[in-house]
N, C-alpha and C positions, 0 to 999 in steps of 0.2 A: 503494499499498500503507498501510494508518493507519502508527502510529508503535508500537501495541502487537504488530499482527499480523508487524512485523519483527524488534520487539525478543526474540516468540516467538520464530519463525524463527531467529533466530542463537543463544538459547539451545538449544532444539533440534537445530539443525544442529553446534555445539559438541559437547554431551552424544554426540549419537546417533555424530561422526563419531569419538569420540576411542574412543569403547565397540567399534567397527565397527574400527580399527587396532591395539587391544588385542588383537581375538579374531582379527584375520588375524595378529598375532605370534604369536597360540596356533598356527594353524594351520600355521606355517611352521616350528612345531620339530617335527611331527611329520613332515619330510626328515630330521632327525637317526636316519640309519643306525643308529647305535648304539644306540639305544632303542626302533626300530621295524622292521619288515618291511613290505614293500609293493612291489605290482609300478610298472612304468612306465606301466602304464595305469592303474593307481588313481589315481597323483601327478597323469598324464594330464588325469584325470575332475574330480580337484579343483581342477584351474589351469583349466580349459576353465568348470567349473560359475562359479566366481569371477569370472573373463574375462566370461562373459556375463551375470554381475549387474552388475558394473561397464557394461558397452552401455548397459543396458537405463536405469542411473541415467540415462548420460547422453543417452539417450532422451527420457527423463520431465523432464530440464530443459529440454529444446529442444523439447519440445509436448506438446501436449496430457496432462493424466494418465489414468495404466493401473493398474488395481485389478489386473489380470493378477498371479499368485504364482506360482513355482516354487519347491518345494520339491528338496534334495537329497539322493539317494541311493545308494551306492556300488553 
């Protein structure tokens, strides 16, 4: 990997991972039952969708790149 590609990777990784962490924290705020009402089934769907996406990320880093994307919907 050239030095430019490594620098670009590190810049994007830092930025994107930090954004993802912030968004995950916002999603976790939805668990506050004093502000929101949801079923256990809805909560499970959210957690399963996020877990599935993390699994996809792991697979992409450990194998060939895949362009398949899935959007979440309750």
